[in-house]
KOLMI-699290 format. One line per field, with one value per residue (C-alpha): residue number from 1; residue in one letter; x, y, z. Coordinates in nm, 2 decimals. Each point is the difference from the previous one (the first is absolute). Example, Ala and Ser with C-alpha at 12.3 -4.5 7.8 and 13.67 -1.06 7.14 Angstrom:
! residues 2
num	1 / 2
residu	A / S
xx	1.23 / 0.14
yy	-0.45 / 0.34
zz	0.78 / -0.07
END
This chain:
! residues 246
num	1 / 2 / 3 / 4 / 5 / 6 / 7 / 8 / 9 / 10 / 11 / 12 / 13 / 14 / 15 / 16 / 17 / 18 / 19 / 20 / 21 / 22 / 23 / 24 / 25 / 26 / 27 / 28 / 29 / 30 / 31 / 32 / 33 / 34 / 35 / 36 / 37 / 38 / 39 / 40 / 41 / 42 / 43 / 44 / 45 / 46 / 47 / 48 / 49 / 50 / 51 / 52 / 53 / 54 / 55 / 56 / 57 / 58 / 59 / 60 / 61 / 62 / 63 / 64 / 65 / 66 / 67 / 68 / 69 / 70 / 71 / 72 / 73 / 74 / 75 / 76 / 77 / 78 / 79 / 80 / 81 / 82 / 83 / 84 / 85 / 86 / 87 / 88 / 89 / 90 / 91 / 92 / 93 / 94 / 95 / 96 / 97 / 98 / 99 / 100 / 101 / 102 / 103 / 104 / 105 / 106 / 107 / 108 / 109 / 110 / 111 / 112 / 113 / 114 / 115 / 116 / 117 / 118 / 119 / 120 / 121 / 122 / 123 / 124 / 125 / 126 / 127 / 128 / 129 / 130 / 131 / 132 / 133 / 134 / 135 / 136 / 137 / 138 / 139 / 140 / 141 / 142 / 143 / 144 / 145 / 146 / 147 / 148 / 149 / 150 / 151 / 152 / 153 / 154 / 155 / 156 / 157 / 158 / 159 / 160 / 161 / 162 / 163 / 164 / 165 / 166 / 167 / 168 / 169 / 170 / 171 / 172 / 173 / 174 / 175 / 176 / 177 / 178 / 179 / 180 / 181 / 182 / 183 / 184 / 185 / 186 / 187 / 188 / 189 / 190 / 191 / 192 / 193 / 194 / 195 / 196 / 197 / 198 / 199 / 200 / 201 / 202 / 203 / 204 / 205 / 206 / 207 / 208 / 209 / 210 / 211 / 212 / 213 / 214 / 215 / 216 / 217 / 218 / 219 / 220 / 221 / 222 / 223 / 224 / 225 / 226 / 227 / 228 / 229 / 230 / 231 / 232 / 233 / 234 / 235 / 236 / 237 / 238 / 239 / 240 / 241 / 242 / 243 / 244 / 245 / 246
residu	X / X / X / X / X / X / X / X / X / X / X / X / X / X / X / X / X / X / X / X / X / X / X / X / X / X / X / X / X / X / X / X / X / X / X / X / X / X / X / X / X / X / X / X / X / X / X / X / X / X / X / X / X / X / X / X / X / X / X / X / X / X / X / X / X / X / X / X / X / X / X / X / X / X / X / X / X / X / X / X / X / X / X / X / X / X / X / X / X / X / X / X / X / X / X / X / X / X / X / X / X / X / X / X / X / X / X / X / X / X / X / X / X / X / X / X / X / X / X / X / X / X / X / X / X / X / X / X / X / X / X / X / X / X / X / X / X / X / X / X / X / X / X / X / X / X / X / X / X / X / X / X / X / X / X / X / X / X / X / X / X / X / X / X / X / X / X / X / X / X / X / X / X / X / X / X / X / X / X / X / X / X / X / X / X / X / X / X / X / X / X / X / X / X / X / X / X / X / X / X / X / X / X / X / X / X / X / X / X / X / X / X / X / X / X / X / X / X / X / X / X / X / X / X / X / X / X / X / X / X / X / X / X / X / X / X / X / X / X / X / X / X / X / X / X / X
xx	6.93 / 0.04 / 0.07 / -0.31 / -0.22 / 0.15 / -0.06 / -0.37 / -0.05 / 0.13 / -0.24 / -0.31 / -0.21 / 0.06 / -0.26 / -0.12 / 0.03 / -0.16 / 0.06 / -0.24 / -0.22 / -0.02 / -0.30 / -0.15 / -0.35 / -0.16 / -0.37 / -0.14 / -0.32 / -0.16 / -0.21 / -0.36 / -0.21 / 0.33 / 0.12 / 0.31 / 0.10 / 0.06 / 0.30 / 0.10 / 0.32 / 0.10 / -0.06 / 0.22 / 0.29 / -0.01 / -0.02 / 0.31 / 0.17 / -0.10 / -0.29 / -0.29 / -0.28 / -0.38 / -0.19 / -0.39 / -0.31 / -0.21 / -0.36 / 0.11 / -0.33 / -0.24 / 0.10 / 0.13 / 0.37 / -0.03 / -0.18 / 0.23 / 0.31 / -0.17 / -0.14 / 0.27 / 0.31 / 0.01 / 0.00 / 0.27 / 0.24 / -0.09 / 0.09 / 0.34 / 0.09 / 0.30 / 0.17 / 0.33 / -0.13 / -0.33 / 0.03 / -0.30 / -0.05 / -0.32 / -0.18 / -0.25 / -0.28 / 0.23 / 0.22 / -0.31 / -0.10 / 0.36 / 0.00 / -0.36 / 0.13 / 0.32 / -0.18 / -0.12 / 0.21 / 0.38 / 0.19 / 0.30 / 0.17 / -0.07 / 0.27 / -0.03 / -0.29 / -0.03 / -0.32 / -0.09 / -0.21 / -0.18 / -0.27 / 0.17 / -0.15 / -0.33 / -0.11 / -0.15 / -0.13 / -0.20 / -0.14 / -0.12 / -0.15 / -0.13 / -0.33 / -0.08 / -0.20 / 0.26 / 0.29 / -0.18 / -0.10 / 0.35 / 0.21 / -0.21 / 0.04 / 0.37 / -0.01 / -0.23 / 0.26 / 0.29 / -0.07 / 0.18 / -0.22 / 0.00 / 0.20 / 0.35 / 0.05 / -0.16 / 0.27 / 0.29 / 0.37 / 0.16 / -0.01 / 0.23 / 0.32 / 0.29 / 0.17 / -0.26 / -0.20 / 0.06 / -0.25 / -0.02 / -0.22 / -0.06 / -0.04 / -0.12 / -0.37 / -0.19 / -0.35 / -0.02 / -0.34 / 0.09 / 0.31 / -0.21 / -0.13 / 0.34 / 0.25 / 0.36 / 0.19 / -0.21 / -0.03 / -0.34 / -0.15 / 0.23 / 0.20 / 0.38 / -0.05 / -0.29 / 0.23 / 0.23 / -0.02 / 0.16 / 0.25 / 0.11 / 0.35 / 0.02 / -0.21 / 0.04 / -0.20 / 0.00 / -0.13 / -0.28 / -0.37 / -0.21 / -0.18 / 0.29 / 0.28 / 0.08 / 0.04 / 0.29 / 0.33 / 0.20 / -0.26 / 0.06 / 0.36 / -0.03 / -0.23 / 0.27 / 0.26 / -0.18 / -0.09 / 0.36 / 0.16 / -0.28 / 0.04 / -0.06 / 0.27 / 0.09 / 0.15 / 0.21 / -0.20 / 0.13 / 0.08 / -0.34 / -0.21 / -0.21 / -0.01 / -0.23 / 0.03 / -0.06
yy	-10.90 / -0.36 / 0.13 / 0.22 / -0.28 / -0.21 / 0.25 / 0.03 / -0.37 / 0.00 / 0.28 / -0.20 / -0.17 / -0.36 / -0.24 / -0.28 / -0.33 / -0.32 / -0.34 / -0.14 / -0.28 / -0.32 / -0.22 / 0.21 / 0.14 / 0.29 / 0.02 / 0.34 / 0.04 / 0.34 / 0.14 / 0.05 / 0.17 / 0.03 / -0.16 / -0.13 / 0.34 / 0.11 / -0.22 / 0.08 / 0.17 / -0.26 / -0.26 / 0.19 / 0.02 / -0.38 / -0.11 / 0.21 / -0.21 / -0.31 / -0.14 / -0.15 / 0.23 / -0.10 / 0.34 / -0.08 / 0.17 / -0.19 / 0.10 / 0.12 / 0.17 / -0.31 / -0.29 / -0.08 / -0.04 / -0.36 / -0.04 / 0.23 / -0.19 / -0.35 / 0.14 / 0.23 / -0.02 / -0.38 / -0.03 / 0.25 / -0.21 / -0.31 / 0.13 / 0.10 / -0.33 / -0.05 / 0.31 / -0.03 / 0.25 / 0.18 / 0.33 / 0.24 / 0.37 / 0.12 / 0.32 / 0.02 / -0.24 / -0.21 / -0.10 / -0.12 / -0.21 / -0.16 / -0.08 / -0.16 / -0.22 / -0.09 / -0.09 / -0.33 / -0.03 / 0.01 / 0.10 / -0.24 / 0.24 / 0.32 / 0.27 / 0.34 / 0.20 / 0.39 / 0.16 / 0.35 / 0.14 / -0.32 / 0.03 / -0.32 / 0.09 / 0.12 / 0.35 / 0.23 / 0.22 / -0.31 / -0.03 / 0.38 / -0.03 / -0.36 / 0.06 / 0.25 / -0.06 / 0.19 / -0.19 / -0.35 / 0.11 / 0.11 / -0.26 / -0.31 / -0.31 / 0.02 / 0.34 / -0.12 / -0.26 / 0.25 / 0.14 / -0.06 / -0.28 / -0.15 / -0.23 / 0.15 / -0.06 / -0.36 / -0.10 / -0.02 / 0.05 / -0.01 / -0.33 / 0.01 / -0.08 / 0.17 / 0.28 / 0.01 / 0.32 / 0.38 / 0.25 / 0.37 / 0.26 / 0.35 / 0.27 / 0.30 / 0.07 / 0.21 / -0.06 / 0.18 / -0.13 / -0.36 / 0.03 / 0.16 / -0.34 / -0.15 / -0.02 / 0.06 / 0.05 / -0.12 / 0.06 / 0.11 / -0.36 / -0.24 / 0.07 / -0.07 / -0.22 / -0.20 / -0.08 / -0.20 / -0.39 / -0.25 / -0.20 / 0.27 / 0.03 / 0.38 / 0.32 / 0.33 / 0.32 / 0.25 / 0.36 / -0.07 / -0.06 / -0.31 / 0.02 / 0.04 / -0.16 / -0.26 / 0.28 / 0.16 / -0.03 / -0.04 / -0.26 / -0.19 / 0.01 / -0.15 / -0.28 / -0.09 / 0.00 / -0.23 / -0.24 / -0.03 / 0.02 / -0.09 / 0.33 / 0.37 / 0.25 / 0.24 / 0.32 / 0.21 / 0.32 / 0.32 / 0.31 / 0.18 / -0.26 / -0.29 / -0.32 / -0.32 / -0.14 / -0.32
zz	20.23 / 0.13 / 0.34 / -0.01 / -0.13 / 0.30 / 0.24 / -0.10 / 0.02 / 0.34 / 0.10 / -0.12 / 0.28 / 0.08 / -0.16 / 0.19 / -0.22 / 0.08 / -0.16 / -0.24 / 0.15 / -0.20 / 0.05 / 0.27 / -0.01 / 0.21 / 0.03 / 0.10 / 0.19 / 0.00 / 0.30 / 0.05 / -0.29 / -0.20 / -0.33 / -0.16 / -0.10 / 0.33 / 0.00 / -0.38 / 0.10 / 0.24 / -0.28 / -0.24 / 0.25 / 0.10 / -0.38 / -0.06 / 0.29 / -0.20 / 0.20 / -0.16 / 0.14 / 0.04 / 0.05 / -0.04 / 0.12 / 0.24 / 0.13 / 0.34 / 0.07 / -0.08 / 0.19 / 0.37 / 0.04 / 0.04 / -0.35 / -0.16 / 0.12 / -0.11 / -0.35 / -0.11 / 0.18 / 0.01 / -0.38 / -0.03 / 0.25 / -0.18 / -0.34 / 0.14 / 0.15 / -0.23 / 0.10 / 0.19 / 0.25 / 0.04 / 0.16 / 0.07 / 0.03 / 0.17 / 0.07 / 0.30 / -0.04 / -0.22 / 0.29 / 0.21 / -0.31 / -0.02 / 0.38 / -0.04 / -0.29 / 0.19 / 0.33 / -0.17 / -0.31 / 0.03 / -0.32 / -0.06 / -0.23 / 0.22 / -0.04 / 0.16 / 0.07 / 0.06 / 0.14 / -0.06 / 0.26 / 0.12 / 0.26 / 0.19 / 0.34 / -0.15 / -0.09 / 0.24 / -0.29 / -0.11 / 0.36 / -0.04 / -0.34 / -0.05 / 0.15 / -0.25 / -0.33 / -0.21 / 0.13 / -0.05 / -0.36 / -0.11 / 0.16 / 0.00 / 0.22 / 0.02 / 0.13 / 0.28 / 0.11 / 0.06 / 0.36 / 0.29 / 0.11 / -0.36 / -0.20 / 0.02 / 0.36 / -0.04 / -0.25 / 0.27 / -0.08 / -0.33 / -0.13 / -0.28 / 0.17 / 0.17 / -0.22 / -0.27 / 0.10 / -0.01 / 0.09 / -0.11 / 0.18 / -0.09 / 0.27 / -0.22 / -0.01 / -0.28 / 0.18 / 0.32 / 0.06 / -0.02 / 0.19 / 0.28 / 0.08 / 0.01 / 0.28 / -0.06 / -0.32 / -0.30 / -0.38 / 0.01 / 0.02 / 0.17 / 0.31 / 0.02 / 0.29 / -0.17 / -0.30 / 0.19 / 0.02 / 0.22 / -0.18 / -0.26 / -0.08 / -0.05 / 0.04 / -0.15 / 0.04 / -0.29 / -0.04 / -0.23 / 0.01 / -0.05 / -0.33 / -0.24 / 0.23 / -0.27 / -0.25 / 0.18 / -0.15 / 0.34 / 0.10 / -0.33 / 0.06 / 0.34 / -0.14 / -0.25 / 0.27 / 0.23 / -0.27 / -0.07 / 0.36 / 0.23 / 0.18 / -0.05 / -0.07 / 0.28 / -0.17 / 0.22 / 0.07 / -0.15 / 0.22 / 0.06 / -0.18 / 0.14 / -0.20 / 0.03 / 0.34 / 0.17
END
């Protein structure tokens, strides 16, 4: 019986365990038009790792990116000044919001940052849609700033220091209409190429779409690993299967 129990235990899949973080905070910044609930699963995973997690909704469609950084992100960061390390996980617009803040305000206790599907080089989709009344109405001032001639390119290279930034991009689209306006692999809203940013420490492409990228368990696992190690995991491909790739 004991041998059978031991054999069954050996057959179970290995579980990745991460050490608890002491005195470390993670701020989660959702994307345009989303709320804190889009990061709910990420929040729970990071709390289990021992991080203090700040996951709040900000009015992403009501103000410009600069005003959002000043009025909503700055107070969050100031409140975490005593944290030993301050990490960030962002989705889409959230990454541009953080870059905007860091351009003028260094964070002394900055830890590691993972950006999910950020339009770091601007969004060609925003170029196509921002002249329309519907896009302006739904996405507000911040949406108007996300084009390839807008704020993201003007922010320059990553200002957070070497080894601090990891970027995850998706290459599966569930919206063929939007993807028709984009060139190259994309997640339905952001191209893989435009997610890249000069100065990033690591870059990973995963087979998922834009909207729920932060909800996918493999993505959450990669975020946890980067916050711990400063790099993403590179699993060995199984025969006949394709895994997340660089």
